[in-house]
PyMOL Python script that loads the backbone (N, CA, C, O; Angstrom):
from pymol import cmd

cmd.read_pdbstr("""\
ATOM      1  N   MET A   1      22.437  96.743 215.222  1.00  0.00           N
ATOM      2  CA  MET A   1      22.581  95.908 213.578  1.00  0.00           C
ATOM      3  C   MET A   1      21.782  96.778 212.442  1.00  0.00           C
ATOM      4  O   MET A   1      20.628  97.190 212.557  1.00  0.00           O
ATOM      5  N   LYS A   2      22.700  96.977 211.255  1.00  0.00           N
ATOM      6  CA  LYS A   2      21.834  97.689 210.085  1.00  0.00           C
ATOM      7  C   LYS A   2      21.718  96.892 208.776  1.00  0.00           C
ATOM      8  O   LYS A   2      22.389  96.064 208.160  1.00  0.00           O
ATOM      9  N   THR A   3      20.177  97.739 208.606  1.00  0.00           N
ATOM     10  CA  THR A   3      19.607  96.951 207.559  1.00  0.00           C
ATOM     11  C   THR A   3      20.167  97.445 206.110  1.00  0.00           C
ATOM     12  O   THR A   3      20.120  98.661 205.926  1.00  0.00           O
ATOM     13  N   LYS A   4      20.549  96.857 205.348  1.00  0.00           N
ATOM     14  CA  LYS A   4      21.060  97.274 204.054  1.00  0.00           C
ATOM     15  C   LYS A   4      19.507  97.686 203.496  1.00  0.00           C
ATOM     16  O   LYS A   4      18.403  97.239 203.810  1.00  0.00           O
ATOM     17  N   ASN A   5      19.866  98.613 202.642  1.00  0.00           N
ATOM     18  CA  ASN A   5      18.370  98.844 202.092  1.00  0.00           C
ATOM     19  C   ASN A   5      18.886  97.934 200.421  1.00  0.00           C
ATOM     20  O   ASN A   5      19.959  97.843 199.825  1.00  0.00           O
ATOM     21  N   LEU A   6      17.779  97.512 200.213  1.00  0.00           N
ATOM     22  CA  LEU A   6      17.543  96.625 198.629  1.00  0.00           C
ATOM     23  C   LEU A   6      17.147  97.417 197.982  1.00  0.00           C
ATOM     24  O   LEU A   6      16.409  98.248 198.510  1.00  0.00           O
ATOM     25  N   PRO A   7      17.553  97.563 196.081  1.00  0.00           N
ATOM     26  CA  PRO A   7      16.789  97.638 195.847  1.00  0.00           C
ATOM     27  C   PRO A   7      15.367  97.303 195.230  1.00  0.00           C
ATOM     28  O   PRO A   7      15.161  96.107 195.434  1.00  0.00           O
ATOM     29  N   ASP A   8      14.045  98.028 194.392  1.00  0.00           N
ATOM     30  CA  ASP A   8      12.831  97.393 194.300  1.00  0.00           C
ATOM     31  C   ASP A   8      13.321  95.975 193.409  1.00  0.00           C
ATOM     32  O   ASP A   8      14.118  95.750 192.497  1.00  0.00           O
ATOM     33  N   ALA A   9      12.620  95.390 194.011  1.00  0.00           N
ATOM     34  CA  ALA A   9      12.531  93.934 192.695  1.00  0.00           C
ATOM     35  C   ALA A   9      12.256  94.547 191.313  1.00  0.00           C
ATOM     36  O   ALA A   9      11.303  95.317 191.190  1.00  0.00           O
ATOM     37  N   ALA A  10      12.946  94.281 190.398  1.00  0.00           N
ATOM     38  CA  ALA A  10      12.958  94.091 188.981  1.00  0.00           C
ATOM     39  C   ALA A  10      11.287  93.863 188.485  1.00  0.00           C
ATOM     40  O   ALA A  10      10.679  92.997 189.114  1.00  0.00           O
ATOM     41  N   PRO A  11      10.687  94.449 187.616  1.00  0.00           N
ATOM     42  CA  PRO A  11       9.684  94.434 187.717  1.00  0.00           C
ATOM     43  C   PRO A  11       9.126  92.897 186.583  1.00  0.00           C
ATOM     44  O   PRO A  11       9.566  92.748 185.443  1.00  0.00           O
ATOM     45  N   TRP A  12       8.397  92.199 187.062  1.00  0.00           N
ATOM     46  CA  TRP A  12       8.180  90.489 186.227  1.00  0.00           C
ATOM     47  C   TRP A  12       7.281  90.402 185.215  1.00  0.00           C
ATOM     48  O   TRP A  12       6.154  90.813 185.495  1.00  0.00           O
ATOM     49  N   TYR A  13       7.441  90.020 184.212  1.00  0.00           N
ATOM     50  CA  TYR A  13       6.847  89.167 183.443  1.00  0.00           C
ATOM     51  C   TYR A  13       6.788  87.943 182.475  1.00  0.00           C
ATOM     52  O   TYR A  13       7.870  87.372 182.616  1.00  0.00           O
ATOM     53  N   GLU A  14       6.152  87.378 181.704  1.00  0.00           N
ATOM     54  CA  GLU A  14       6.643  86.355 181.000  1.00  0.00           C
ATOM     55  C   GLU A  14       6.477  86.837 179.864  1.00  0.00           C
ATOM     56  O   GLU A  14       5.763  87.816 179.646  1.00  0.00           O
ATOM     57  N   ILE A  15       7.224  86.102 178.858  1.00  0.00           N
ATOM     58  CA  ILE A  15       6.933  86.563 177.346  1.00  0.00           C
ATOM     59  C   ILE A  15       5.997  85.293 176.576  1.00  0.00           C
ATOM     60  O   ILE A  15       6.386  84.145 176.359  1.00  0.00           O
ATOM     61  N   TYR A  16       4.719  85.856 176.261  1.00  0.00           N
ATOM     62  CA  TYR A  16       4.055  85.173 175.397  1.00  0.00           C
ATOM     63  C   TYR A  16       4.637  84.998 174.197  1.00  0.00           C
ATOM     64  O   TYR A  16       5.201  85.928 173.620  1.00  0.00           O
ATOM     65  N   ARG A  17       4.546  83.646 173.652  1.00  0.00           N
ATOM     66  CA  ARG A  17       4.879  83.625 172.177  1.00  0.00           C
ATOM     67  C   ARG A  17       3.293  83.548 171.306  1.00  0.00           C
ATOM     68  O   ARG A  17       2.333  83.260 172.021  1.00  0.00           O
ATOM     69  N   ILE A  18       3.032  83.782 169.897  1.00  0.00           N
ATOM     70  CA  ILE A  18       2.128  83.809 169.194  1.00  0.00           C
ATOM     71  C   ILE A  18       0.800  83.332 169.314  1.00  0.00           C
ATOM     72  O   ILE A  18      -0.243  83.964 169.151  1.00  0.00           O
ATOM     73  N   PRO A  19       1.049  81.469 169.791  1.00  0.00           N
ATOM     74  CA  PRO A  19       0.034  81.203 170.159  1.00  0.00           C
ATOM     75  C   PRO A  19      -1.402  81.863 171.133  1.00  0.00           C
ATOM     76  O   PRO A  19      -2.608  82.091 171.042  1.00  0.00           O
ATOM     77  N   ARG A  20       0.042  81.967 172.303  1.00  0.00           N
ATOM     78  CA  ARG A  20      -0.921  82.650 173.421  1.00  0.00           C
ATOM     79  C   ARG A  20      -1.616  83.858 173.439  1.00  0.00           C
ATOM     80  O   ARG A  20      -2.685  84.135 173.982  1.00  0.00           O
ATOM     81  N   VAL A  21      -0.709  84.674 172.633  1.00  0.00           N
ATOM     82  CA  VAL A  21      -1.179  86.380 171.784  1.00  0.00           C
ATOM     83  C   VAL A  21      -2.413  85.911 171.098  1.00  0.00           C
ATOM     84  O   VAL A  21      -3.288  86.777 171.121  1.00  0.00           O
ATOM     85  N   LYS A  22      -2.646  85.165 170.689  1.00  0.00           N
ATOM     86  CA  LYS A  22      -3.943  84.830 170.097  1.00  0.00           C
ATOM     87  C   LYS A  22      -4.579  84.562 170.705  1.00  0.00           C
ATOM     88  O   LYS A  22      -5.666  85.114 170.871  1.00  0.00           O
ATOM     89  N   GLY A  23      -4.089  83.421 171.402  1.00  0.00           N
ATOM     90  CA  GLY A  23      -5.489  82.872 172.369  1.00  0.00           C
ATOM     91  C   GLY A  23      -6.408  84.594 173.015  1.00  0.00           C
ATOM     92  O   GLY A  23      -7.453  85.150 172.676  1.00  0.00           O
ATOM     93  N   LEU A  24      -5.157  84.965 174.213  1.00  0.00           N
ATOM     94  CA  LEU A  24      -5.580  86.010 174.754  1.00  0.00           C
ATOM     95  C   LEU A  24      -6.785  87.320 174.352  1.00  0.00           C
ATOM     96  O   LEU A  24      -7.715  87.851 174.960  1.00  0.00           O
ATOM     97  N   THR A  25      -6.070  87.489 172.783  1.00  0.00           N
ATOM     98  CA  THR A  25      -6.502  88.716 172.251  1.00  0.00           C
ATOM     99  C   THR A  25      -7.525  88.247 171.290  1.00  0.00           C
ATOM    100  O   THR A  25      -8.470  89.021 171.137  1.00  0.00           O
ATOM    101  N   GLY A  26      -7.543  87.177 170.627  1.00  0.00           N
ATOM    102  CA  GLY A  26      -8.995  86.818 169.969  1.00  0.00           C
ATOM    103  C   GLY A  26      -8.461  87.466 168.554  1.00  0.00           C
ATOM    104  O   GLY A  26      -9.279  87.701 167.664  1.00  0.00           O
ATOM    105  N   LEU A  27      -6.773  87.807 168.339  1.00  0.00           N
ATOM    106  CA  LEU A  27      -6.416  88.642 167.173  1.00  0.00           C
ATOM    107  C   LEU A  27      -5.795  87.053 166.407  1.00  0.00           C
ATOM    108  O   LEU A  27      -5.269  86.068 166.925  1.00  0.00           O
ATOM    109  N   SER A  28      -6.153  87.385 164.951  1.00  0.00           N
ATOM    110  CA  SER A  28      -5.520  86.266 163.939  1.00  0.00           C
ATOM    111  C   SER A  28      -3.933  86.560 164.375  1.00  0.00           C
ATOM    112  O   SER A  28      -3.777  87.373 165.285  1.00  0.00           O
ATOM    113  N   ARG A  29      -3.150  86.156 163.983  1.00  0.00           N
ATOM    114  CA  ARG A  29      -1.789  86.336 163.258  1.00  0.00           C
ATOM    115  C   ARG A  29      -1.121  87.814 162.606  1.00  0.00           C
ATOM    116  O   ARG A  29      -0.309  88.668 162.960  1.00  0.00           O
ATOM    117  N   SER A  30      -2.058  87.515 161.364  1.00  0.00           N
ATOM    118  CA  SER A  30      -1.828  88.990 160.624  1.00  0.00           C
ATOM    119  C   SER A  30      -2.356  90.185 161.566  1.00  0.00           C
ATOM    120  O   SER A  30      -1.613  91.135 161.809  1.00  0.00           O
ATOM    121  N   SER A  31      -3.300  90.131 161.946  1.00  0.00           N
ATOM    122  CA  SER A  31      -3.828  91.325 162.714  1.00  0.00           C
ATOM    123  C   SER A  31      -3.223  92.205 163.596  1.00  0.00           C
ATOM    124  O   SER A  31      -3.398  93.420 163.690  1.00  0.00           O
ATOM    125  N   ILE A  32      -1.944  90.924 164.719  1.00  0.00           N
ATOM    126  CA  ILE A  32      -1.553  91.497 165.602  1.00  0.00           C
ATOM    127  C   ILE A  32      -0.105  92.414 164.887  1.00  0.00           C
ATOM    128  O   ILE A  32       0.448  93.504 165.038  1.00  0.00           O
ATOM    129  N   TYR A  33       0.028  91.268 164.115  1.00  0.00           N
ATOM    130  CA  TYR A  33       1.307  92.036 163.239  1.00  0.00           C
ATOM    131  C   TYR A  33       0.985  93.292 162.409  1.00  0.00           C
ATOM    132  O   TYR A  33       1.854  94.138 162.197  1.00  0.00           O
ATOM    133  N   ARG A  34      -0.553  93.434 161.835  1.00  0.00           N
ATOM    134  CA  ARG A  34      -0.706  94.665 160.817  1.00  0.00           C
ATOM    135  C   ARG A  34      -0.845  95.604 161.995  1.00  0.00           C
ATOM    136  O   ARG A  34      -0.468  96.718 161.629  1.00  0.00           O
ATOM    137  N   LEU A  35      -1.336  95.614 163.603  1.00  0.00           N
ATOM    138  CA  LEU A  35      -1.703  96.613 164.185  1.00  0.00           C
ATOM    139  C   LEU A  35      -0.218  96.756 164.901  1.00  0.00           C
ATOM    140  O   LEU A  35       0.213  97.902 165.029  1.00  0.00           O
ATOM    141  N   GLU A  36       0.400  95.904 165.266  1.00  0.00           N
ATOM    142  CA  GLU A  36       2.042  96.386 165.381  1.00  0.00           C
ATOM    143  C   GLU A  36       2.417  97.175 164.547  1.00  0.00           C
ATOM    144  O   GLU A  36       2.588  98.381 164.723  1.00  0.00           O
ATOM    145  N   ALA A  37       2.605  96.471 163.408  1.00  0.00           N
ATOM    146  CA  ALA A  37       3.248  97.813 162.181  1.00  0.00           C
ATOM    147  C   ALA A  37       2.755  99.202 162.101  1.00  0.00           C
ATOM    148  O   ALA A  37       3.433 100.042 161.509  1.00  0.00           O
ATOM    149  N   LEU A  38       1.269  99.611 162.824  1.00  0.00           N
ATOM    150  CA  LEU A  38       0.527 100.599 162.837  1.00  0.00           C
ATOM    151  C   LEU A  38       1.100 101.168 164.328  1.00  0.00           C
ATOM    152  O   LEU A  38       0.607 102.229 164.711  1.00  0.00           O
ATOM    153  N   GLY A  39       1.692 100.788 164.828  1.00  0.00           N
ATOM    154  CA  GLY A  39       1.815 101.155 166.226  1.00  0.00           C
ATOM    155  C   GLY A  39       0.598 100.982 167.114  1.00  0.00           C
ATOM    156  O   GLY A  39       0.452 101.787 168.034  1.00  0.00           O
ATOM    157  N   LEU A  40      -0.424  99.870 166.907  1.00  0.00           N
ATOM    158  CA  LEU A  40      -1.393  99.764 167.809  1.00  0.00           C
ATOM    159  C   LEU A  40      -1.442  98.833 168.665  1.00  0.00           C
ATOM    160  O   LEU A  40      -2.365  98.667 169.463  1.00  0.00           O
ATOM    161  N   PHE A  41      -0.506  98.192 168.568  1.00  0.00           N
ATOM    162  CA  PHE A  41       0.092  96.957 169.622  1.00  0.00           C
ATOM    163  C   PHE A  41       1.185  96.501 170.214  1.00  0.00           C
ATOM    164  O   PHE A  41       1.989  96.202 169.331  1.00  0.00           O
ATOM    165  N   PRO A  42       1.667  96.273 171.401  1.00  0.00           N
ATOM    166  CA  PRO A  42       2.870  96.232 171.284  1.00  0.00           C
ATOM    167  C   PRO A  42       3.662  95.479 170.706  1.00  0.00           C
ATOM    168  O   PRO A  42       3.365  94.624 169.871  1.00  0.00           O
ATOM    169  N   GLY A  43       4.892  95.787 171.176  1.00  0.00           N
ATOM    170  CA  GLY A  43       5.620  95.665 170.067  1.00  0.00           C
ATOM    171  C   GLY A  43       6.297  94.021 170.118  1.00  0.00           C
ATOM    172  O   GLY A  43       5.597  93.418 170.931  1.00  0.00           O
ATOM    173  N   ARG A  44       6.981  93.419 169.770  1.00  0.00           N
ATOM    174  CA  ARG A  44       7.473  92.129 169.719  1.00  0.00           C
ATOM    175  C   ARG A  44       8.905  92.227 170.009  1.00  0.00           C
ATOM    176  O   ARG A  44       9.652  93.046 169.474  1.00  0.00           O
ATOM    177  N   VAL A  45       9.445  90.885 171.353  1.00  0.00           N
ATOM    178  CA  VAL A  45      11.170  91.082 171.466  1.00  0.00           C
ATOM    179  C   VAL A  45      11.699  90.206 171.292  1.00  0.00           C
ATOM    180  O   VAL A  45      11.455  89.231 172.004  1.00  0.00           O
ATOM    181  N   LYS A  46      12.597  90.132 170.349  1.00  0.00           N
ATOM    182  CA  LYS A  46      13.540  89.009 169.497  1.00  0.00           C
ATOM    183  C   LYS A  46      14.028  88.076 170.456  1.00  0.00           C
ATOM    184  O   LYS A  46      14.618  88.423 171.479  1.00  0.00           O
ATOM    185  N   LEU A  47      13.803  86.958 170.156  1.00  0.00           N
ATOM    186  CA  LEU A  47      14.086  86.015 171.545  1.00  0.00           C
ATOM    187  C   LEU A  47      15.364  85.051 170.924  1.00  0.00           C
ATOM    188  O   LEU A  47      16.284  84.740 171.681  1.00  0.00           O
ATOM    189  N   SER A  48      15.357  84.619 169.557  1.00  0.00           N
ATOM    190  CA  SER A  48      16.475  84.129 168.679  1.00  0.00           C
ATOM    191  C   SER A  48      16.521  84.548 167.022  1.00  0.00           C
ATOM    192  O   SER A  48      16.216  85.642 166.548  1.00  0.00           O
ATOM    193  N   GLY A  49      16.928  83.517 166.398  1.00  0.00           N
ATOM    194  CA  GLY A  49      17.123  83.879 165.245  1.00  0.00           C
ATOM    195  C   GLY A  49      16.078  84.456 164.901  1.00  0.00           C
ATOM    196  O   GLY A  49      16.128  85.665 164.673  1.00  0.00           O
ATOM    197  N   SER A  50      14.701  83.649 164.757  1.00  0.00           N
ATOM    198  CA  SER A  50      13.352  84.009 164.151  1.00  0.00           C
ATOM    199  C   SER A  50      12.762  83.870 165.173  1.00  0.00           C
ATOM    200  O   SER A  50      11.692  84.479 165.165  1.00  0.00           O
ATOM    201  N   ALA A  51      13.004  83.247 166.219  1.00  0.00           N
ATOM    202  CA  ALA A  51      11.330  83.755 167.442  1.00  0.00           C
ATOM    203  C   ALA A  51      11.400  84.713 167.786  1.00  0.00           C
ATOM    204  O   ALA A  51      12.329  85.512 167.670  1.00  0.00           O
ATOM    205  N   VAL A  52      10.403  84.819 168.289  1.00  0.00           N
ATOM    206  CA  VAL A  52      10.133  86.132 168.942  1.00  0.00           C
ATOM    207  C   VAL A  52       8.949  86.483 169.623  1.00  0.00           C
ATOM    208  O   VAL A  52       8.181  86.474 168.661  1.00  0.00           O
ATOM    209  N   GLY A  53       8.413  86.714 170.367  1.00  0.00           N
ATOM    210  CA  GLY A  53       7.558  86.875 171.711  1.00  0.00           C
ATOM    211  C   GLY A  53       7.213  88.246 172.421  1.00  0.00           C
ATOM    212  O   GLY A  53       7.757  89.339 172.260  1.00  0.00           O
ATOM    213  N   TRP A  54       6.238  87.923 173.192  1.00  0.00           N
ATOM    214  CA  TRP A  54       5.376  89.660 173.719  1.00  0.00           C
ATOM    215  C   TRP A  54       5.590  89.309 174.904  1.00  0.00           C
ATOM    216  O   TRP A  54       5.640  88.139 175.283  1.00  0.00           O
ATOM    217  N   ARG A  55       5.766  90.503 175.737  1.00  0.00           N
ATOM    218  CA  ARG A  55       6.102  90.771 177.063  1.00  0.00           C
ATOM    219  C   ARG A  55       4.636  90.780 177.684  1.00  0.00           C
ATOM    220  O   ARG A  55       3.741  91.608 177.509  1.00  0.00           O
ATOM    221  N   SER A  56       4.646  89.243 178.713  1.00  0.00           N
ATOM    222  CA  SER A  56       2.891  89.242 178.950  1.00  0.00           C
ATOM    223  C   SER A  56       2.038  91.319 179.948  1.00  0.00           C
ATOM    224  O   SER A  56       0.962  91.917 179.971  1.00  0.00           O
ATOM    225  N   ASP A  57       3.284  91.488 180.447  1.00  0.00           N
ATOM    226  CA  ASP A  57       2.704  92.621 181.317  1.00  0.00           C
ATOM    227  C   ASP A  57       2.266  94.004 180.144  1.00  0.00           C
ATOM    228  O   ASP A  57       1.540  94.956 180.429  1.00  0.00           O
ATOM    229  N   GLU A  58       2.943  93.755 178.817  1.00  0.00           N
ATOM    230  CA  GLU A  58       2.491  95.161 177.523  1.00  0.00           C
ATOM    231  C   GLU A  58       0.516  94.389 177.404  1.00  0.00           C
ATOM    232  O   GLU A  58      -0.569  94.935 177.604  1.00  0.00           O
ATOM    233  N   ILE A  59       0.983  92.592 176.891  1.00  0.00           N
ATOM    234  CA  ILE A  59      -0.208  92.500 176.570  1.00  0.00           C
ATOM    235  C   ILE A  59      -1.620  92.334 177.665  1.00  0.00           C
ATOM    236  O   ILE A  59      -2.835  92.298 177.468  1.00  0.00           O
ATOM    237  N   HIS A  60      -0.887  92.271 178.697  1.00  0.00           N
ATOM    238  CA  HIS A  60      -2.487  92.799 179.586  1.00  0.00           C
ATOM    239  C   HIS A  60      -3.097  93.856 179.025  1.00  0.00           C
ATOM    240  O   HIS A  60      -4.056  93.917 178.255  1.00  0.00           O
ATOM    241  N   ALA A  61      -2.006  95.176 179.802  1.00  0.00           N
ATOM    242  CA  ALA A  61      -2.037  96.263 179.673  1.00  0.00           C
ATOM    243  C   ALA A  61      -2.891  96.717 177.947  1.00  0.00           C
ATOM    244  O   ALA A  61      -3.315  97.870 177.879  1.00  0.00           O
ATOM    245  N   TRP A  62      -3.065  95.901 176.821  1.00  0.00           N
ATOM    246  CA  TRP A  62      -3.567  96.404 176.031  1.00  0.00           C
ATOM    247  C   TRP A  62      -5.062  95.883 175.968  1.00  0.00           C
ATOM    248  O   TRP A  62      -6.126  96.426 175.669  1.00  0.00           O
ATOM    249  N   ILE A  63      -4.796  94.929 176.271  1.00  0.00           N
ATOM    250  CA  ILE A  63      -6.175  94.025 176.284  1.00  0.00           C
ATOM    251  C   ILE A  63      -7.247  94.615 177.401  1.00  0.00           C
ATOM    252  O   ILE A  63      -8.443  94.374 177.242  1.00  0.00           O
ATOM    253  N   ALA A  64      -6.602  95.723 179.015  1.00  0.00           N
ATOM    254  CA  ALA A  64      -7.339  96.282 180.084  1.00  0.00           C
ATOM    255  C   ALA A  64      -7.390  97.717 179.198  1.00  0.00           C
ATOM    256  O   ALA A  64      -7.956  98.613 179.826  1.00  0.00           O
ATOM    257  N   SER A  65      -6.902  98.114 177.843  1.00  0.00           N
ATOM    258  CA  SER A  65      -7.035  99.510 177.157  1.00  0.00           C
ATOM    259  C   SER A  65      -8.298  99.585 176.173  1.00  0.00           C
ATOM    260  O   SER A  65      -8.891 100.582 175.761  1.00  0.00           O
ATOM    261  N   ARG A  66      -8.540  98.143 175.909  1.00  0.00           N
ATOM    262  CA  ARG A  66      -9.514  98.119 175.115  1.00  0.00           C
ATOM    263  C   ARG A  66     -10.925  98.326 175.735  1.00  0.00           C
ATOM    264  O   ARG A  66     -11.073  98.135 176.942  1.00  0.00           O
ATOM    265  N   PRO A  67     -12.222  98.801 174.758  1.00  0.00           N
ATOM    266  CA  PRO A  67     -13.155  99.258 175.176  1.00  0.00           C
ATOM    267  C   PRO A  67     -13.949  97.569 175.275  1.00  0.00           C
ATOM    268  O   PRO A  67     -13.470  96.641 174.623  1.00  0.00           O
ATOM    269  N   PRO A  68     -14.997  97.403 176.033  1.00  0.00           N
ATOM    270  CA  PRO A  68     -15.529  96.347 176.359  1.00  0.00           C
ATOM    271  C   PRO A  68     -16.397  95.870 175.163  1.00  0.00           C
ATOM    272  O   PRO A  68     -17.231  96.548 174.564  1.00  0.00           O
ATOM    273  N   ALA A  69     -16.096  94.753 174.956  1.00  0.00           N
ATOM    274  CA  ALA A  69     -17.224  94.338 173.748  1.00  0.00           C
ATOM    275  C   ALA A  69     -19.010  93.931 174.158  1.00  0.00           C
ATOM    276  O   ALA A  69     -19.570  93.414 175.125  1.00  0.00           O
ATOM    277  N   ASN A  70     -19.358  94.367 173.124  1.00  0.00           N
ATOM    278  CA  ASN A  70     -20.683  95.048 172.825  1.00  0.00           C
ATOM    279  C   ASN A  70     -21.264  93.510 172.686  1.00  0.00           C
ATOM    280  O   ASN A  70     -21.453  93.454 171.471  1.00  0.00           O
ATOM    281  N   PRO A  71     -21.632  92.314 173.186  1.00  0.00           N
ATOM    282  CA  PRO A  71     -22.232  91.045 172.506  1.00  0.00           C
ATOM    283  C   PRO A  71     -23.905  91.152 171.928  1.00  0.00           C
ATOM    284  O   PRO A  71     -24.686  90.252 171.619  1.00  0.00           O
ATOM    285  N   GLY A  72     -24.056  92.546 171.934  1.00  0.00           N
ATOM    286  CA  GLY A  72     -25.914  92.437 171.656  1.00  0.00           C
ATOM    287  C   GLY A  72     -25.533  93.442 170.073  1.00  0.00           C
ATOM    288  O   GLY A  72     -26.489  93.931 169.471  1.00  0.00           O
ATOM    289  N   LYS A  73     -24.220  93.633 169.588  1.00  0.00           N
ATOM    290  CA  LYS A  73     -24.070  94.815 168.479  1.00  0.00           C
ATOM    291  C   LYS A  73     -24.373  93.896 167.821  1.00  0.00           C
ATOM    292  O   LYS A  73     -24.155  92.835 168.406  1.00  0.00           O
ATOM    293  N   GLY A  74     -24.988  93.736 166.374  1.00  0.00           N
ATOM    294  CA  GLY A  74     -24.982  93.086 165.126  1.00  0.00           C
ATOM    295  C   GLY A  74     -25.889  92.074 165.481  1.00  0.00           C
ATOM    296  O   GLY A  74     -26.481  91.796 164.438  1.00  0.00           O
ATOM    297  N   ALA A  75     -26.207  91.553 166.166  1.00  0.00           N
ATOM    298  CA  ALA A  75     -27.110  90.302 166.506  1.00  0.00           C
ATOM    299  C   ALA A  75     -28.645  90.595 166.217  1.00  0.00           C
ATOM    300  O   ALA A  75     -29.205  91.480 166.864  1.00  0.00           O
ATOM    301  N   LYS A  76     -29.357  89.844 165.224  1.00  0.00           N
ATOM    302  CA  LYS A  76     -30.495  89.582 164.778  1.00  0.00           C
ATOM    303  C   LYS A  76     -31.492  89.186 165.941  1.00  0.00           C
ATOM    304  O   LYS A  76     -32.660  88.896 165.682  1.00  0.00           O
TER     305      LYS A  76
END
""", "prot")
cmd.dss("prot")
cmd.show_as("cartoon", "prot")
cmd.util.cbc("prot")
cmd.orient("prot")
């Protein structure tokens, strides 16, 4: 019996809406849009008329690329 060569599964990701992106990144809506316009944040995916979202894999990659927080900085 021959086995078929199946193609690799397509990458899996979710689409996150703005409340989830804000919660994960700690950024405000305006900061997200500003960073996106500067090319410093993942681009939006158009879902319908005015609905947009962001790919979960791109958001998590962006978060992982950020330098670690320094909780002691600025503390008195």
